[in-house]
C-alpha positions as CSV (number, residue, x, y, z in Angstrom):
1,M,1.6,-10.9,14.9
2,R,0.7,-7.2,16.0
3,D,-1.9,-6.8,13.6
4,G,-4.8,-9.1,13.4
5,L,-5.3,-12.0,15.2
6,P,-2.7,-13.6,17.4
7,L,-1.1,-16.6,15.6
8,L,-0.4,-18.7,19.1
9,P,-4.0,-18.9,20.4
10,L,-5.6,-19.0,17.2
11,T,-4.4,-22.1,15.6
12,P,-5.3,-24.3,18.6
13,A,-8.6,-22.7,18.7
14,L,-9.7,-23.4,15.0
15,I,-8.2,-26.9,15.7
16,V,-10.7,-27.3,18.5
17,I,-13.5,-25.6,16.7
18,V,-13.0,-27.9,13.6
19,G,-12.6,-31.0,15.9
20,V,-15.9,-30.5,17.5
21,A,-17.6,-29.5,14.4
22,V,-16.6,-33.0,13.0
23,A,-17.4,-34.7,16.0
24,I,-20.9,-33.1,16.0
25,A,-21.3,-34.2,12.4
26,I,-20.1,-38.0,13.2
27,T,-22.6,-38.0,15.8
28,L,-25.5,-36.8,14.0
29,V,-24.8,-39.4,11.2
30,G,-24.2,-42.1,13.7
31,L,-27.7,-41.6,15.6
32,A,-29.4,-41.6,12.1
33,E,-27.8,-44.7,11.3
34,L,-28.6,-46.2,14.8
35,R,-32.3,-45.1,14.1
36,R,-32.4,-46.7,10.9
37,A,-31.0,-50.0,12.1
38,S,-33.3,-50.0,15.4
39,D,-36.2,-49.2,13.0
40,A,-35.4,-52.0,10.8
41,N,-34.7,-54.5,13.7
42,S,-38.0,-53.4,15.1
43,S,-39.7,-54.4,12.0
44,L,-38.1,-57.4,11.7
45,R,-39.1,-58.4,15.3
46,A,-42.7,-57.4,14.7
47,Q,-42.8,-59.4,11.6
48,A,-41.5,-62.5,13.2
49,L,-43.8,-62.1,16.1
50,A,-46.9,-61.4,14.2
51,T,-46.1,-64.8,11.9
52,T,-45.2,-66.9,14.9
53,L,-48.2,-66.0,16.9
54,A,-50.6,-66.2,13.7
55,A,-49.7,-69.9,13.5
56,R,-49.9,-70.7,17.0
57,L,-53.3,-69.0,17.3
58,K,-54.7,-70.6,14.4
59,V,-54.4,-74.0,16.3
60,T,-55.5,-72.6,19.6
61,G,-59.1,-72.6,21.1
62,S,-61.1,-69.5,21.3
63,E,-61.0,-69.6,25.0
64,D,-57.3,-69.8,25.5
65,R,-56.5,-67.2,22.7
66,T,-56.1,-64.4,25.5
67,E,-54.0,-66.3,27.5
68,V,-51.5,-67.1,24.8
69,V,-51.5,-63.5,23.3
70,Q,-50.7,-62.2,27.0
71,A,-47.9,-64.9,27.6
72,A,-46.4,-63.8,24.1
73,A,-46.5,-60.4,25.1
74,R,-44.8,-60.6,28.5
75,G,-41.8,-62.5,26.9
76,T,-41.3,-60.1,23.9
77,Y,-41.8,-56.8,25.7
78,A,-44.4,-55.9,22.7
79,D,-48.0,-55.0,22.4
80,I,-49.9,-57.9,20.6
81,L,-53.3,-57.7,19.4
82,L,-56.1,-60.2,18.0
83,I,-58.5,-58.2,16.0
84,N,-61.1,-59.2,13.6
85,H,-61.5,-57.3,9.9
86,T,-63.6,-54.5,11.3
87,G,-61.0,-53.5,14.2
88,G,-62.7,-55.1,17.1
89,I,-60.1,-56.5,19.4
90,V,-60.8,-60.3,20.1
91,A,-57.8,-60.8,22.6
92,D,-55.0,-58.2,23.6
93,A,-52.2,-58.0,26.1
94,S,-52.0,-54.1,25.9
95,L,-53.4,-52.3,29.0
96,R,-54.1,-49.1,26.6
97,P,-54.5,-50.3,23.0
98,P,-54.7,-47.8,20.1
99,P,-58.3,-46.5,19.2
100,R,-60.1,-48.7,16.8
101,A,-59.7,-46.4,13.6
102,E,-56.1,-46.8,14.0
103,L,-56.3,-50.4,14.2
104,V,-58.1,-50.5,10.9
105,R,-55.5,-48.1,9.3
106,C,-53.2,-51.1,10.3
107,L,-55.0,-53.6,9.0
108,L,-55.1,-51.6,5.6
109,T,-51.3,-51.0,5.6
110,G,-50.2,-54.5,6.6
111,K,-47.0,-52.8,8.3
112,G,-45.4,-49.4,9.3
113,I,-45.2,-46.8,12.4
114,V,-47.8,-46.4,15.0
115,D,-47.6,-44.4,18.1
116,T,-49.2,-46.4,21.2
117,P,-50.4,-44.9,24.5
118,L,-48.1,-47.5,26.5
119,L,-45.0,-47.8,24.3
120,G,-45.0,-44.8,22.3
121,R,-43.5,-45.1,18.9
122,T,-43.6,-48.5,17.3
123,R,-43.0,-50.5,14.5
124,Y,-46.0,-52.7,13.4
125,A,-46.5,-56.0,11.6
126,V,-50.3,-57.6,10.7
127,Q,-50.4,-61.2,10.0
128,P,-53.9,-62.8,9.1
129,L,-54.4,-66.1,10.6
130,G,-55.8,-67.6,7.6
131,P,-58.5,-70.3,6.6
132,P,-60.9,-71.0,8.3
133,L,-59.9,-67.9,10.7
134,E,-59.1,-65.4,7.9
135,Q,-61.4,-62.6,9.4
136,L,-59.1,-62.6,12.5
137,S,-55.4,-61.1,12.2
138,V,-52.4,-60.7,14.6
139,I,-50.9,-57.2,15.3
140,A,-47.3,-57.1,16.8
141,M,-46.4,-53.8,17.9
142,V,-42.4,-53.7,18.8
143,P,-40.9,-50.3,20.4
144,A,-38.9,-48.3,18.1
145,P,-37.9,-45.1,20.0
146,V,-36.7,-42.1,17.9
147,T,-33.7,-41.8,20.2
148,P,-32.2,-45.4,20.3
149,T,-30.8,-46.8,23.6
150,E,-27.5,-47.1,22.1
151,A,-27.3,-43.4,21.2
152,R,-26.0,-42.6,24.8
153,G,-23.1,-44.8,24.3
154,L,-22.4,-43.8,20.8
155,A,-22.2,-40.0,22.3
156,K,-19.9,-40.9,25.1
157,A,-17.7,-42.7,22.9
158,V,-17.5,-40.0,20.3
159,A,-17.1,-37.3,23.1
160,T,-14.0,-39.6,24.6
161,L,-12.7,-40.1,21.2
162,T,-12.9,-36.2,20.1
163,A,-11.4,-35.1,23.5
164,L,-8.5,-37.1,23.0
165,L,-7.9,-36.4,19.5
166,V,-8.9,-32.9,19.6
167,G,-6.3,-32.4,22.6
168,A,-3.5,-34.4,21.0
169,A,-4.3,-31.9,17.8
170,G,-4.5,-28.8,19.7
171,M,-1.2,-29.2,21.4
172,V,0.8,-30.0,18.2
173,G,-1.1,-26.9,16.9
174,Y,-0.2,-25.1,19.9
175,V,3.8,-26.2,19.6
176,F,3.7,-25.7,15.8
177,A,2.2,-22.0,16.2
178,R,4.6,-21.4,18.9
179,D,7.8,-22.5,16.8
180,V,6.3,-20.3,13.7
181,R,5.8,-17.2,16.1
182,N,9.1,-17.6,17.5
183,D,10.6,-17.7,14.2
184,V,8.9,-15.0,12.8
185,T,9.6,-12.9,15.8
186,F,13.4,-13.7,15.5
187,V,13.2,-12.6,11.7
188,R,11.2,-9.3,12.6
189,D,13.9,-8.3,15.3
190,R,16.8,-9.1,13.1
191,I,15.2,-6.9,10.3
192,A,14.5,-4.0,13.2
193,A,17.6,-4.0,14.3
194,M,18.8,-3.7,10.7
195,A,16.6,-0.9,10.3
196,E,18.3,1.2,13.1
197,A,20.3,4.4,12.3
198,D,23.5,3.4,13.6
199,A,23.2,-0.4,11.9
200,D,25.0,-1.5,8.7
201,P,23.2,-0.3,5.9
202,A,23.8,-3.6,4.1
203,G,22.8,-5.6,7.2
204,A,23.8,-9.2,7.7
205,P,22.3,-12.4,6.6
206,I,19.4,-13.9,8.9
207,P,20.2,-17.6,10.1
208,V,17.6,-19.9,8.7
209,R,16.2,-21.8,11.6
210,A,13.6,-23.8,9.9
211,L,12.6,-25.3,6.4
212,D,9.0,-24.1,6.4
213,Q,7.6,-21.1,4.9
214,V,9.3,-18.8,7.3
215,G,12.6,-20.5,6.3
216,V,11.9,-19.8,2.7
217,L,10.8,-16.3,3.5
218,T,14.3,-15.8,5.6
219,S,16.1,-17.2,2.4
220,A,14.5,-15.0,0.1
221,F,15.1,-12.0,2.4
222,N,18.9,-13.0,2.6
223,S,18.9,-13.0,-1.2
224,L,17.7,-9.4,-1.4
225,V,19.9,-8.3,1.5
226,D,23.0,-9.7,-0.5
227,R,21.8,-7.8,-3.8
228,F,21.1,-4.5,-1.5
229,A,24.7,-5.0,-0.2
230,A,26.2,-5.4,-3.8
231,A,24.3,-2.7,-5.1
232,E,25.4,-0.1,-2.2
233,R,29.3,-1.4,-2.9
234,S,28.6,-0.3,-6.6
235,Y,27.0,2.9,-5.7
236,R,29.7,3.8,-3.2
237,Q,32.2,2.8,-6.1
238,D,30.3,5.1,-8.5
239,L,29.9,8.0,-5.8
240,T,33.6,7.7,-5.0
241,L,34.5,7.8,-8.8
242,A,31.8,10.9,-9.4
243,S,33.3,12.7,-6.5
244,T,36.8,12.2,-8.0
245,L,35.5,13.3,-11.5
246,D,33.7,16.5,-9.9
247,K,37.0,17.3,-8.2
248,E,38.9,17.0,-11.6
249,R,36.2,18.8,-13.2
250,S,36.4,21.8,-11.1
251,A,40.3,21.8,-11.1
252,F,40.1,21.3,-14.9
253,L,37.4,24.3,-15.0
254,A,39.7,26.7,-12.8
255,A,42.6,26.1,-14.9
256,L,40.8,26.6,-18.4
257,S,39.3,29.7,-16.8
258,H,42.9,30.8,-16.1
259,E,44.1,30.2,-19.6
260,L,41.1,31.5,-21.2
261,R,40.4,34.4,-19.2
262,T,44.6,35.9,-19.5
263,P,44.1,36.1,-23.5
264,L,40.4,37.4,-23.3
265,N,41.9,40.1,-20.7
266,A,44.6,40.9,-23.2
267,I,42.2,41.2,-25.9
268,L,39.6,43.1,-24.1
269,G,42.6,45.6,-22.9
270,F,44.1,46.1,-26.3
271,A,40.8,47.0,-27.9
272,D,40.0,49.4,-25.2
273,V,43.2,50.7,-26.0
274,L,43.0,51.0,-29.8
275,L,39.3,52.4,-29.3
276,S,40.4,55.2,-27.0
277,E,42.7,56.2,-30.0
278,V,45.7,56.9,-28.1
279,E,47.9,55.5,-31.0
280,G,46.1,57.7,-33.3
281,A,42.4,58.4,-34.7
282,L,40.4,55.4,-36.1
283,D,38.5,55.3,-39.2
284,E,34.8,54.5,-39.0
285,A,35.1,50.8,-40.3
286,T,38.0,50.1,-38.1
287,R,36.2,51.3,-34.8
288,E,33.2,49.5,-35.9
289,E,35.3,46.2,-36.0
290,L,37.0,46.7,-33.0
291,G,33.6,47.3,-31.3
292,V,32.6,43.9,-32.5
293,I,36.2,42.4,-31.1
294,R,35.4,43.9,-27.9
295,A,31.8,42.8,-27.6
296,S,32.4,39.4,-28.6
297,A,35.3,39.1,-26.2
298,S,33.3,40.4,-23.4
299,H,30.3,37.9,-24.1
300,L,32.7,35.0,-24.1
301,R,33.9,36.1,-20.8
302,S,30.5,36.2,-19.6
303,L,29.7,32.9,-20.7
304,I,32.8,31.4,-19.0
305,D,31.8,33.1,-15.9
306,D,28.4,31.5,-15.9
307,I,29.8,28.0,-16.3
308,L,32.3,28.5,-13.6
309,E,29.7,30.1,-11.3
310,L,27.4,27.2,-11.9
311,S,30.3,24.6,-11.2
312,A,31.0,26.2,-7.9
313,L,27.2,26.1,-7.0
314,E,26.9,22.5,-7.7
315,S,30.4,21.4,-5.9
316,G,29.3,23.5,-3.0
317,G,32.1,25.9,-3.2
318,L,30.4,29.2,-3.1
319,R,29.8,30.9,0.0
320,L,27.6,33.9,0.9
321,N,28.8,37.0,2.6
322,R,25.8,38.4,4.1
323,Q,25.3,41.7,5.3
324,A,23.0,44.9,5.1
325,V,22.6,45.5,1.4
326,D,20.3,48.6,0.2
327,V,18.4,46.3,-2.4
328,Y,17.3,49.8,-4.1
329,A,20.7,51.1,-4.8
330,I,22.0,47.7,-6.2
331,A,19.0,47.4,-8.6
332,E,19.5,51.1,-9.5
333,E,23.1,50.3,-10.4
334,V,22.2,47.2,-12.3
335,V,19.4,49.2,-14.1
336,R,22.2,51.6,-15.1
337,E,24.7,49.1,-16.5
338,Q,21.7,47.7,-18.6
339,Q,20.4,50.8,-20.0
340,P,22.6,50.6,-23.1
341,M,21.5,47.0,-24.2
342,A,17.8,48.2,-23.5
343,A,18.7,51.3,-25.4
344,G,20.0,49.2,-28.4
345,K,16.5,47.4,-28.6
346,K,14.6,50.8,-28.0
347,L,13.3,49.4,-24.8
348,R,11.9,51.3,-21.5
349,L,14.0,50.3,-18.6
350,D,12.6,51.7,-15.3
351,I,12.9,51.3,-11.5
352,E,10.6,52.1,-8.6
353,G,9.6,51.5,-5.4
354,A,11.4,51.6,-1.8
355,R,14.4,53.6,-1.7
356,D,15.3,52.3,1.8
357,A,14.6,48.5,1.5
358,I,17.5,47.1,3.4
359,A,18.0,43.1,3.2
360,D,20.1,40.5,4.9
361,A,22.1,39.5,1.7
362,D,25.4,39.2,-0.2
363,P,25.9,42.2,-2.3
364,Q,27.8,40.6,-5.0
365,R,25.7,37.6,-5.6
366,L,22.2,40.0,-5.3
367,R,23.9,42.0,-7.9
368,Q,24.5,38.8,-10.0
369,V,20.9,37.9,-9.4
370,L,19.4,41.1,-10.5
371,G,21.7,41.2,-13.6
372,N,20.5,37.8,-14.8
373,I,16.8,38.5,-14.4
374,I,17.0,41.9,-16.0
375,G,19.5,41.0,-18.9
376,N,17.3,37.9,-19.5
377,A,14.3,40.1,-19.7
378,I,15.7,42.6,-22.0
379,K,17.0,39.8,-24.1
380,F,13.6,38.3,-24.8
381,T,11.5,41.4,-25.0
382,A,11.1,43.0,-28.3
383,R,9.2,46.1,-27.9
384,G,7.8,47.8,-24.7
385,G,10.0,47.5,-21.7
386,V,11.2,46.4,-18.5
387,R,10.2,47.4,-15.0
388,V,11.9,46.8,-11.6
389,I,10.1,47.3,-8.5
390,V,11.7,47.0,-5.1
391,D,8.9,46.5,-2.5
392,D,9.6,46.6,1.4
393,Q,6.3,45.3,3.0
394,G,7.6,45.9,6.5
395,G,6.9,42.5,7.3
396,G,10.5,41.4,7.8
397,E,10.8,40.7,3.8
398,V,12.0,42.8,0.7
399,I,10.5,41.9,-2.6
400,V,11.8,42.5,-6.1
401,H,9.6,42.3,-9.1
402,T,10.9,42.3,-12.7
403,I,7.9,43.0,-15.2
404,D,8.7,43.1,-18.7
405,S,6.0,43.4,-21.9
406,G,7.8,40.3,-23.9
407,P,6.0,37.5,-25.6
408,G,5.3,35.4,-22.4
409,I,6.2,31.9,-21.5
410,A,4.0,28.9,-22.1
411,A,3.0,26.9,-19.2
412,Q,5.0,23.8,-20.2
413,E,8.0,25.9,-20.7
414,R,7.9,27.6,-17.1
415,A,9.9,24.8,-15.3
416,A,12.4,24.3,-17.9
417,I,13.5,27.9,-18.0
418,F,15.1,27.4,-14.6
419,E,17.1,24.2,-16.0
420,E,20.6,24.4,-16.7
421,Y,21.4,25.1,-20.5
422,A,17.4,25.3,-21.1
423,Q,16.0,28.2,-22.7
424,A,12.5,29.2,-24.0
425,G,11.2,31.7,-26.8
426,D,12.8,32.7,-30.0
427,T,15.5,30.6,-31.5
428,A,17.6,33.3,-32.5
429,E,17.7,35.1,-28.9
430,R,18.6,31.4,-27.7
431,R,21.8,31.4,-29.1
432,K,22.8,34.5,-27.6
433,G,23.5,32.6,-23.9
434,T,24.2,29.4,-22.3
435,G,20.8,29.1,-20.7
436,L,22.6,29.3,-17.4
437,G,21.5,32.8,-16.0
438,L,18.1,31.9,-14.5
439,A,19.3,28.5,-13.2
440,I,22.2,30.7,-11.2
441,A,19.7,33.2,-10.4
442,R,17.4,30.5,-8.9
443,R,20.3,28.9,-7.0
444,L,21.6,32.1,-5.6
445,V,18.2,33.2,-4.1
446,A,17.6,29.6,-2.8
447,M,21.0,30.2,-0.8
448,H,19.3,33.1,0.6
449,G,16.5,31.2,1.8
450,G,14.1,32.5,-1.0
451,E,12.5,31.4,-3.9
452,L,12.4,32.6,-7.5
453,E,8.9,32.7,-8.7
454,L,7.3,33.2,-12.3
455,S,4.2,34.3,-13.6
456,S,3.4,34.7,-17.3
457,R,0.5,34.9,-19.6
458,L,1.6,34.4,-23.7
459,G,1.3,37.8,-25.2
460,H,1.1,39.7,-22.1
461,G,4.8,39.4,-20.9
462,S,6.3,37.7,-17.7
463,R,6.9,38.7,-13.8
464,F,10.0,37.4,-11.9
465,T,9.6,37.7,-8.0
466,F,12.1,36.6,-5.2
467,K,11.9,37.6,-1.7
468,L,14.8,38.6,0.6
469,K,15.1,38.4,4.4
470,A,15.1,42.1,5.8
471,F,18.1,42.9,7.9
472,A,17.7,43.4,11.4
473,E,19.8,45.0,13.6
474,E,21.1,42.8,16.7
475,V,20.1,44.5,20.2
476,E,22.9,44.0,22.2
């Protein structure tokens, strides 16, 4: 593992730590049990010595009592005292007996623990001699150390056993951790190889080398790879089908365009001939009807052109012919062409700005962008006017603004107006077009390396802005 603690040394280390902790706990419990057993054994010995010696001293003369007490102490490695009821020592085998006050406490309690100057911590038992010597009692004090003598052996045994068991467990843990790490490294390397740029995207199944959690993970990953491979095959099939359908659509639209444009051109041509009155004068009603026919045919042709233009943009078949373009001159021509439409709605249509703004652009596509934006502004403006500004800032860019006094566009509709077949504004005005004008304009501006931007306020009109790269002559 590259992140976090390494698996290989971590597992044996945890085993050793746990093993040592368990060994210490066992040792502490064992010592506590040894101390309890030692205390119980010392108590029994003290009671037995006191009882036995009291019975013997009861029948022993006063002149021999000291010798009997000393002989008993030498054979049992214990402190034995013969005292009276006031704590006075009658006979003893101790070089340094406890203080008199301590002896009185022992007489009162009968048995317990007392510290002696010579033996240290001891268990004692008091046994009166009985009538007619009831004023005399035997105190037997048997050593009961805090750390029993067997503790050293217990510690050595536990340490040896712990070393053997922890060593074996650590080795097993090391082998297990090594195998797990090797399996994880193997799986990681195979996945990394599948992620390389020149590798098969679907990858290949990873061999399952173990039946543990790593094996389960590997099997799950192989299932995921199989599902991904199936999804990729389905995606490629769908992509191939979509590409075929797109080509068929393009061919269909091209054929449809030819079939539709031929009769439309004929309609427009004959309408122009009739309106020119070459064949004779026309009355006012006939001229008006012919005007409607021509306008409808011209509108239908523009709709067909928009659909074909979008199809060419989506299929990537449209190419730019970039050159030095006088942006103001083209904008002026578009404004002149749109004047009749603006005049029909009693709108002002003005152009201003830099007359020498030269951009690196396709003149035909720039005319199309300006025509779509200006025409859209006129269509959705009911009163006031539309103003076109060409700005050459001298920073390597030419900026074109189209400002209208229309109703403005709500914030939630601003993104939608640049989508295909989407429109905003009055419903009656929406029906006059396909909703492709701004979508085509945005794509054409993007092909020039710019972006068509919109700023608008409801009731205060809208401003469409796009930038073109200024033309720079190559220096030889």
